[in-house]
N, C-alpha and C positions, 0 to 999 in steps of 0.2 A: 594158546598156540596149538594148532593141529600138529600131530606127530607126522613126520615125513614117512610115507609108505616106503616099502622096499624099492630101492632104485637100481638094483642090479639088473642090467640088461645084457644082451649079446649083440654082436655085429660080426658079419662075415667079411673078410678082406684077404685077398691074396691066397685064397684056398684054406684059410684057417678061421675058426670061430673063436672070438675073443669075448671075455666078460669085462664089463666096465660099469662104473657107477654113473648114472645118467643125470647130467645137470638139468636138462629140460624137464625130467621127471620131478626132480627136487624143486624146481621153480614153480610147479603147480601148487605146492604148499607154501614155499617161502616168498613167492612173488616174482614178477617179471624180471629177467636178467639180460634182456636183449641188449641193453645199452650199458651194461656193466663192462668196464675195461677188461680186456682179455687177460691181463695179468691177474686181476682179482678173480676172474673165473677160474684160473688155475689154482689160486689159493682156496677158492670155494670147493673145487673138486677134491683138493687135499683134505679139507675138513670133512667133506662128505664120506670119503673113503676111510677115515680114521675115527669117525664119531663114536664115542663110547660113554658120553655124558660125564666123563671124568677129565681126561686131558683135552677132549674136544666135545663140545656140547652143541645141541641144535641152536642155542642162542648165539653161539659163535658164527654159525652159518647165517643166521638171520641178520646179524650185524653186518656181514659182508654184503648181503642183498640190500639192506637199508642204507648202506654207504651212499647209494645213489641219491638220497634225499639231500644231503649236505655236501657230498663229495669229500667227506673226511669222517674219521671215527676215532674214538679214544679206546676202542675195544682191543684187548690183548688176545692173541690167538697163539696156539702152538702149531708150528709148521714143520712137517717132516719131509725133507727133500729125498729124492730117490737115490741119490748117490753123492759122493764126495770126491773132489779133485784136488790133488796136491802137487806142488813142485818141490824140488829137493831142499832148497834153503828153508822153507817153512815146513816141509814134510818131515825132515829128519827129526826135529824136536818133537813132532807129533808121534813118530814111531818110538822115540826115546821115552815119551810119557807113557805110551802103551806098554813098553817093556818094563818100566818102573812100576806101573799099576799091577802087572803080573807078579812082580817081586813083592809088592805090598800085600797082594791077596794071598800069596804063599805064606807070608809072615803072619797073616791073620788066621792061618790054618785052613784056608780054602783052596779049591782047585784053580790054579792059575790059568788053565786053558779055557776057563769061562770068560776070560777077557779076549774078545775078538771084535773086529768091526761087524756090526749087524747090517750095515748098508754097504754096497760095493764101494771100494776105494781104489782109485787109480793114482799112482804117484809117478810123475814124469820128471826125469833128471834133466833139467835144462838150464839151471842157474849157475853152473859151476865152471863152464868153459870160459877162458879169458883170451883176449887177443894179445897173446905174447908175441906171436909171429904174424906177419902180414905181408901182402904184396908179392908173394911168390907161390909157385904151384905146390910147395910142400907145407904151406902154412897150416892147412887143415889137419894133416896127420901129426905135425909137430905139436899143435895145440891140444889135440886129443891125447897124445902121449903124455904131455905135461899134466893135463887134467886128471888122467888116471893115476899118475904118480902122486899128485898132491892130495887126492881124495880117496885113496885106497881104503883107509880105515872107515870112512863114511860109507863107501860102496859095499864093503864087507858087511857092515851092519844092515844096510838095506837088503842085501841078498838074504841075510838071516831072516829079516822080517817077512820077506816074500814067501819063504818056506814055512815060517813059524805061525803066521796068522792066516786064518781063513778070510776070504772075501777081500783080499789085498793083492793088487798087481803093481808091478814096477815096469815102467818103460825106460830102458837103459839109456845111458848117455850117448850123444851123437845121433839121436833120432829126430828130435824136433822140440819146439816150444810147447808147453802143456796146452796153451789155449788154441794153438793151431792144430795140434794133434786131437784135441777135443772137438774142434769144429769139423775137421776132415775125417775123423774116424770114430771117436768115442761117443759123441753125441748122437742121439737117435730121434729126437723131437717127440716121439711117443715111446715110452718105456714098456717093457713087458716082463711079467714074472709068472712062473709056474707055481701054482699052489694046488696040490692034489691032482685032480684030473682037469682043472680049469687053468686057462691061460688068461691072466688079467692084463688089461691095457690101461695105461694112465699117462699123464704128461711126464715127459722127461724133465726133471728138476734137479738142481744140485746146489751145493755151496762149495766154494773152493778156498784154499789158503793163499790165494793171490788175488789182489783186488781186481785184476783184469779178467777174472772168471766171467765177467759180464759179456765178453766177446761172444759167448755161445748164445746170447740173446738174439743175435742176428739170425739164428736158425730156428727161432720160435721156441727156444728152451729158456725157461725162467731159472736164472742162477745169478749169484753174486758172490763177492768175496767176503769172507769172515776171518776172524783171527783163528790161528791154529787151535786155540783152546776151544772155541765154539765148534769148529769143524770136528774135533775129536769127540765132543759130546754128541754131535749129529751122527757120526758113524757108529757110536755106541748106543744108538737107538733113542736118544733124547730129542724131544721136539725143540725146535728153535723158537724161543719165545720172542714174539714181535707184536708191535702195535700195527693194526691195519693201516697201511700207509696212504698218504695222499698220492694221487697219480696225476702227473702233469702230461697232458697231451701235446705232442709236437707234430704239427701238420706239415707235410712236405708236398710241394707242388712243383710243376715245371721240370726242366732237365738241366743238367750241367752244360755250360757253354763249351765250345771247342777250346781245347788246351787246358781245361780245368780238371783237376784230379780229385779222387775220393779223399785224399789227404786234405786238400783245400776245403772240401765240404765239411770234414769232421772238425777241423780247426775252427770253422765258422760256427758250427753247431755247439762246440765246446764253449766258445766265447759267449754265445747267446744264453746257454743254459746256466753257466756259472754266474753271469750277470743277473739272470732271473732269480737264482737262489733255489736250488733243488736238493740241498743236502738232506739225506734221510728219506727222500721221496722216490717213487718209481717214475720213470719216464717211459711213455708208450708212444711209438711213432705210428702215424696213420696218414691217410690222404692218398689221392690218386697219383702223387709223385712216386709212390712205391712201385707202381706198375713198371717203371723203367729203371728202377734202382737195383743193380745186381746184388746178389746175396753177399758177395765179398765186400761190397761197399757198405752194406748194412752191418756186417760184422766189424768193419773198421770203425763205424760210428759207435756201435755197442761196446767195443773194446774200451773206448775213452770215457765210459760212465764215471769212473773215479775222478777223472780230470774235470768233468763238469759237476761232480759232487753227488750224483744220484746213486741210489742203491743199485739200480739197473737201468738199461736203455733197451727196451724190448721191441722187437718187430714180430707181428703176428704171422702165423703160417699162411702161405698162399702158394700159387703155382710156382713162383720162383724158388720157394723152399724145396718143393719136390724136384725141380730141375737140378738144384745143387746136390740133393741127396743122391740122385742118379749119377751125376757127374763124378762124385767122390766115391762111387763104388758100392753104395748101400744096395741091398738086394731089392728087386722089383716088388717082391711080396711085402717087404717092410714099407716101401714107399706107398703102396696101396693102403696099408694100415694107417699111415700118417694122414693120408687124405680122408679116408673114411671116418676115422676117429675125430679128426679136427672138425669136420663138417657136422658130425652127429652131436658134438658137444658145444657147438657155437664158437669154436676157437678159430675158425677159418676167416680170413679177411675177405669181406664182401665189398663190392664197389659201393662207394658212398657211405661206408661205415662212419658214424659220428657218435662214439661212446660219450658217456658223461665223464668229465674230468674235473679235477680240483682246480686246474688252471690250464691255459693254452698258450702255445707259441706257434708261429707259422713262418716258414721260410720258402720263398720261391727260389729254387736251386739255380735258376738262370742268373741270379744276382751274385752268386759266389765268385770270388776272384782269387787268383793265385796268392798263396799266403805262406808264412812261416809263423812260429810262435816262440817267444822268448823275451828276454834272455834267461829267465829262471822259473817261469811258470807256464804250463801248457795252455792256460786260458788266455794268455796275453798275445792274441793274434796280431800280426803285422802284415799288411799287404806287401807283396813282393816289390811293388813300385815304391814303397815307403821304407824299405829296409835300410838303404844307405843313411837316410835321415835318422831312423831309429837307432842305428848303431852309433852314429855320431853323438846322439843324445846320451848313450851309455858312456861313451868315451869322455864326455864333458862332466860326468857325475862328480860332484865335489865332496861326496861322502867318503872321506879318507880315514883310514885307521890312524890312531895316534902312533907316535914313535914307539911307545911301550907295547902297544898291541901288535904293531908291525914286527918289532924285534922278536916278540914271543913267537909269532907265527912262522917267521923265517927260520927260527931256531928248531922248529919241529921237523923231524925227518922220518924216513922209513917208509915201509909199505912199498907200493909200486913206483914211487917217485918222491923226491923231496917235496914237502908240502907247499910252503909259500902261497897258501891258498887264498888268503884274504889280502888283496893288494889294492893300492890306490889306482883308480881307473885313469887318473890324469898323468900318471907316470908312464909315458909311452915312447920310450927311446928305441928306435930301430936298431937291430943287432945283426952283425955280420956272422954268418954260420957257414961252417964247412962240414958237409955231410956226405959221406960215401963218394967223394970226388966232386961233389957239386958245391959251388960257392954261391951264396945268395944272402940277401938281407931279409931277416924276419921282421916284418912290420906290424905295428898295431893293427888289430883286426884280422890277423892271419887266421885262416882256417887250418888248424893243426890236426883235427879229427874229422873225417867224413865217413860216416858209417851207415850202410844199409842194414838195418837191424830191427829186431823187435817183432812181436806177434802182431802189432797193430797193422803194419803195412805189408810185411812179407807174406801175409796170408792172402794178399790181393793180387791176382795175376795182372790186372790192368796196370797198376803202378809199377810192378816189377818188370813187366814187358816194356813199359815206358822208359824205365831206367836203362834197359838193354838197348833200346832204340837210340836214346841219347848218347850212350857210349859208342854205338856203331857210327852214328853220324859224326860225332866228335873225332873219332879215329880216322874216318874218311877225310876229314878236313885237316888232319895232321895235328890236332890238339893233343895235349898230354896233361896229366895231373901235375900240379905244382910239387916240387920235391919235398916241401915241408909238411905235406898233408899225409896223415896216417889213414889209409883207406882200408875198408873191410866190408865183406859181404857175409852176413850171418842169417841165413834164411830160417824160417820157422818150421820147415819140414823138407825132407829130401825131395818131395814132389817139385819144389821150386827149382832145384838144380836140374831136375829132369826137363821141365818145360823151358827153362832158359837155354839148355843145350839143344832141345828140339827146335827152338827158334833160331839157333845159331848165335846167341848173344854171349855165351860163356867166354869165347875168345876175345870179344870186344871189351867186356868188363875186365877180364884179366889184363888186357893191354893197358888199361887205365889204373891198374893196381887193386881193383875190386875182386881179388881172389877170394874164394871160399875160405873162411877162417874157422867155421864151426857151425853147428846147428844149436843155437841157444840164444839167450837174451843179450849176452855180451855187453856192448856199450851202453845199452839202455838202463842197465842196473848197476853201472859203474865198473863192469869187468872189461874196461877198455884197454887194460894192459898198459905197460910203460910207453911213454913217448921216447923217441931216440934221445940219447943223452945230450947231444948237442942242442937239440930243440929245448929240452928241459932247462939247460944252462942258460940259453939265450933268453927264455921267458923270465927266469928269475933275475938274471943280470940286468935286463932292461926294464924289469917290472912291467912286462907287456900284458896288455889285455888282449887275449886271443880267444878263439872260438872253436866250438865243435858244431857240426851240422849232422843231425841223425834223423832217421825215419822212425823214431821211437815215440813213446807216449809220456816220458818223464824227463824233465830238464831242471830239476830243483838244484839249488846251490850246492856245490860240492859233490854232486851225485855222479856226474859223468867222469870227471878226472880232477884231482885236486889242483892241478896247475891251470885249469881252464875255467875262467871266470864266467864266460857267457856261453850259453848252450841253446841251440835253435832247432826246433822240430820242423821237419820239412818232408815233402814227398820224396821217394827214392830218386826220381829223375832230377829233382832239384839238388839232392845230395851230390849227385854226379856233377851237376853244373857248378856247384860251389867248390868242388874239388878241382875243377878246371880253372875257375877264376882265382881261387886261392886266398880271397880276402872278402870279409863281410862289408867292407867299405866301398865295394864296387856296386854300382847300380846295374843289375843284370838286365833291366828293361831298356837301358840306354847305352851302356858301355859294352865293348866287346869282351868276350871271355878270353880271347887271345887272337893270334893270327894263324892263318892257314899256311900250308907249305909254300905258297907263293907270296906270303907276306900280307895278304889281305885280312882285314878284321873279320872275325867270326862272332856273330851275336847269338844270344840264346834262341831267338826266333828262328835262326838258321838251322838249329839242330833239334828243335822241339818237335816231337812227333805229332801227327794228326790223329784224331780219334779213329779214323779208318785204318791207319797203320797199326794202331794199338789193337783194334778189334781183330785185325787179320792175324796178328801175333798170338792173341789170346785163343784163337781157334786151335792152336797147337796143343793146348791143354786137353788131355783126354782121360777117360776113366781108367784105362789100363795103368797109367802112371800111379794113380792112387792105390789100385789093387796090388801092384807090384811092391810099392814101398811099405804098405801096411800089412802085407801077408805074414810077416814074422816080426811084428812090431815089438813083442815082448822078449825076443830072443837075445839081442845084443851081439856084439862082435866076439872074437875069440878071447880077447882079454877079459871081457865081462864074464863070459862063460867059465873061464879058468879060475875065477875068484872062489876061494875055499869058504864054505858055509858051515858054521858050527851047528851041530845037531842037538838042539835043546829047546824046550818050550819056554824056559825062563832064561833070559840072556845072562851069560857069564861075563860080567863087565871086566874087560881087560884094562891094563894101564894104558891110558890114552889121553891125549889133549884134544881129541875130536869128539869122542863119544864117552859121556860120563853119567853115572847114576845120579840124577838130580835129587835134591833134598826135599822136594815138595811133600812127600808122604812120610817123612821122618816123624816118629812119635804119634802117628795117626791111630786113633782108636775107632771102635765101631760106632760111637756116638760123637757128634760134634761138641766142641767146648762152647761155653757161653761167650757171647761177644762182649768185650769190655770197651768202655769209652776210652777216648784218647786223652791223655793228660800230659800237659807240659811238653808237647812235641816241639821240635825245631824245624825250621824251613831248610830243606836240602837245596832247593833251587827256586828262584822266582823268575818266571819266564814271561815273554811277551805274547803277542798274537801270532796265530798261524804256525805254531810250533808243530812240526810234522813228526811222524813216527820215524822218519829218516834222522831227525835230530835226536830223538830219544833212544831208538834202538841201535845197537851196534851194527854198523854197515861199512863196507869199503875196506880200506887198508888198515892194518894194525901197526901203529907206530912203536918202534923199539923202546922209547922212553915213557910209554903210557903204562898204566897199571896192567893192562892185558899183555902188553909186550914184555914187561918185566916178569910177569907170571910165566909166560912161555919160555923165556930165556932161563928162568930158574929151573925149568923142567927140561932143559937140554935142547930146546928148539931154537935154531938159528934164525935171525930175522929173514934171511932169504927163503926160509921154509914156513914163514908165518901163515901164508895163504891169506884169505880174507875173513872178516867176521862172519860173513854169510856162510862160508864153508865150515865154520866152527860153531854153528848154532846148536849142535848136540853137546856142547861143553858149557855147563852153567858157570864154571869158574872163569872162562874167558868172557862169556857174554855179560855177566853181571859187572865185570870190570870195565866193559865197554859201554854200558848204559849211561846215557847223558854225556858221552865223550866226543860227540861230533865236533869237528874243528870249527864249525860255524855257529854252534849254539851260543846264545848270549844270556848269561845269568845276570840279572839286574842287581844281584847282591854285590857285584863287583863292577868297578868303573874301568873303561878302556881295556877290557879283557874279552877275547873271543875264544871259545873252546870249553871243554868240560871241566871247569874249575868252580869252586865255591868258597865261601868263607865259613870256617868252623866257628860256632858261637858257644860259649862266650870268649874263647881264646882269641878270636879275630884272625887266626892263621888262615892264609890262602892255601888251598890244596886241591888235588883232583877230587871230583865228586865221589868216586868210589872210596878213596882213602878217608874222606870225611864221614861217609856212611858207616865204614867199619869202626871209626873212632867213636861215633855216636852209639853204635851197637855195644861196644865195650863199656860205655857209660850208662847203658840201659835206657837210652833216650829214643822215643819213637820219632818218626819223621813225617812231614807233609811236603807236598809240592804245590806251589801257587802259580797260576798261569792266567793268560788272557783269553781272547776269543779263539774259537776253532782249534782247541787243543787236540792234538793227535790226528791231524789231517794226513792224507797220503795212504801208503800201502798198509795192508792188514798185517802188521808185524806183531806176532804174539810176544816176542822178546821185549817189546816196548813196555808191555805189562808185566811179564815175568821178571825182567830185570828190575823194574820199579819195586816189585814186591820183595825180591831178594835183597835189595838195598835197605829194606826196613821201612819203606813208605807205607803208611796206613791209609792216607787219603790224599786225593788231588782236589784242590779247590780252584776252579777255573770259571771264566765268564761263559764259556760254552764248549761243548765237546763234539768231535766228529764221531759218527755212529759206531764204527768198528772198535775204535780204541776205548770208548766208554764201556762197551760190552766186555772187552778183554780185561779191563781193570777189575770189573766185578768178578769175572771168571777166575781171577787170581786173588780174590779176597781183598782188593783195594777199593775203598768206597769213593765214587766220583761225586763231588759236591759242586753246586753251581751258585755263584754269587747272586744275590737278589738284584732285580733290575735297579740300575742307578748306582750300584756299588761295585767297586773293583779294587785291585791292589793300589791303584793310583789315588782314587778318591779317599781311601783309608790311610794313605800315606805310609804304606808298608815299606820297610827296608830289608826285611829278612832276619832282623835281630829279635823278632818277637817270639814269645811262647804261644803255642796254639793248642787249645783243648777243644774236644768235640764231645758234646753231651747228647745222649738219646739214641746211640747206635743200637742198643739192645731192643729198642721199641720202634725200629724203623717200619715204615709202611711205604709201598711203592709210590714214588712221586711226592712223598712227604717232606718235611723240613727237619733240620737239626740245628742246634745252637752251636756256633763256632765262636769260642771265646778267645779273643786276641789280646794278649797282655804285652804292652809295649812300654817304652820309657815314660810315656805321658799318661799311662793308666790303662784301663781295661775297656775293650769294646766288644759287644756281642753282635754277631752277624747271623741272621736267620737264613741259612743256606738251604737251597733245594737239594734233596737227595736225588741223584740221577739214576737210582735203581728204579727202573720204570715199571717193572712187572713183578708178579708174585713169584714166577720161576726164578728171575734174577735174584730176588730176595732170598729164596731157598739156597741158591748157589752161594751167596755171600755168607749166609749163616753156617754153611758147612765148611767155610774156609776156601771155597773155590768150586768151580763146576766139576772138575775131575774127582774131587773128594766126594761130591754128591753122587756122581755117577757110580763110582766104585762102591760106595756104601749101598746104593740101590741094587747093584748087580749081585751083591752077596746077601741081599735081604736085610740090610741094616739101616735102610732109610725109607 
């Protein structure tokens, strides 16, 4: 192979000369790359820029170019993103780990200030605000005040981190959702860095500690969600080890019909891609349909990549990218750079582009119809015209919990509401309710939450303006929201409230109860707050199946609110419409939403805006709005500024139930210890298919009688002050007690039981999973988890892996893993093992009473096999399990006991 000549070139743009590593120049040696997907061109540029024949070799680059032959590769590469994005739920434990690394370095006699992010890190506080108050003009300020009160210890810690660490910025609470702030302000499409007297230009790339980091793909930025563990390593200068992915091309043609929204499009795309099967793959959108697809619509589609299972959902740079950069206030000089660089590197979308792809899908957008998705998975699209039938099908579900299961669930209380979360769908007794002077019947199918929320749709002016138009037309007709509906508006940035006000829609939305409640994820992540007590009581008394409708991206079981069994994703204007109708059993395409002031029926079509009306409203969005709101984006309000910040490079850990010094580095030496095989382990839990990180990781409300609730009460915290698991991610004591504690998790070791319970073996005693893990620890017994297909789907929750490790789990044996969680398990020193084809827990007749031993861990090779010896009542069986440590870098992390241990040793020269 010929050595690549010097590829450093210059280009002039916006009055500045930039240096860059030329892909066309490299292609003269490596081979033609004209039809290489643009996502892989970005990876190729990354390799070209960092080639050193150690962490990156010319062979790595050649493998990317040769990918075109088979449209797939087994080559491992090291990828270095330009930056890291965090939100506060996942970011706080990341900063805790950095602080504990400094403490460990100091203990080893080294300079703790050597521990700093080496890549730029932005942390946006957006996951903490809850909808405690709603439906009145003071709701926003009241919710912000409560947020600051609940989270002061966490915010003090983040303020310390902002001052203590270099290359680390914090966007204060009440500003916006991280992905929308990223799209509107942080993202650059082309990144620049000053080195000596040269200004280097290269693609803007990132990883984020939230799975919806992919939203930035709509801006031509390659980025995706990773676990907090992996993100910490990236910001500490470690390459992300990855296999060159398959890339699925999704061709878009045509235009959306009148009355169809971007949300309808994204739900259709999500359904198609999830059905196709794109887990672990890149998706790249192309086709002439992009000519008429606004960037906000692209970002809406890109945001949902985790829902269709892809690593990313990428849109190449084109004229629309430049238009959006200008609209959102990026400087003209930078826009000029984006255009010049993208064209010079072959990253610009040209008419008729047809890259080589691993597989293809195609959608004529004119065929998209009005849709929702639910009741518990975002890929389960239902056409609006079929919603009544779909909900009746849910209502007739015969899958009832047993009397034992129901009694257990109804006895669980605490958090934001009494749980009663798992209920028979056939128990549907209408209940009379008196609420603030209103008397009504709460019926099966009632919409009790209607939330315009989440980064997915509140980043898109067209659907937000459509919601405003629906509210205005409904108000003009004399319609009002049903009294049992908890309404809320939680935009992703302050710009949204600016343009809603400029269009005159604020008053209309307020009149229907969609008052501003905060700038944050709120309902979409389960921060929906309490339902009115009378509604709570009616749902539980009647065992009612009720619903939420939200403009979000997640509707998993138990996620939105523990009393709400069915959750439906919908566009913002449909959220308003269902708040008016008040019940999911109404056919909005045929039945009236209500009557006007003259008693005449009003139908959805009577208040649905035209595309021309929406376009006219969207014209109100202007550049000055973005420049105004982002001028002091890192400043915060007076309360934030008044937080006292400790002055020290090593954090002085106070007595706290929010921020605690984790035990990950206890007893750590300069050299890693030898890996030992697993002998006579017990099964902590045996789980089925599609167990999500929401099931594994602590999330939502903390119940007073749970292990975490008892711990907090033992430390003087009253249940009213528990806050949520998410807000306490900086406390390993709380989080390990909440691991596997989800109210809907089903451990197959127990019959007719739902929730975080297990059976201790050999005593046979049933107890919480945490209590069993501690009992096994006292006995010196290692643990394993056994699971089905798609283990660890959902958000990139690092505590799903951290908690697993702290409970004493050495290995997880599953039929298959979701990408991020598999990586996180390795990052915490837990080995992921995969059943061989044709074998699983059922075929082997496992009960959870078996002893499990694992041989060969000291001699692991990437993608190799190990022997799992299963000793049961009927004898011994050996399973040749595939080790899902896929790369050499992952193996190095595992041998060091985790990725952070490896990084720490490397930074002090011990690895």
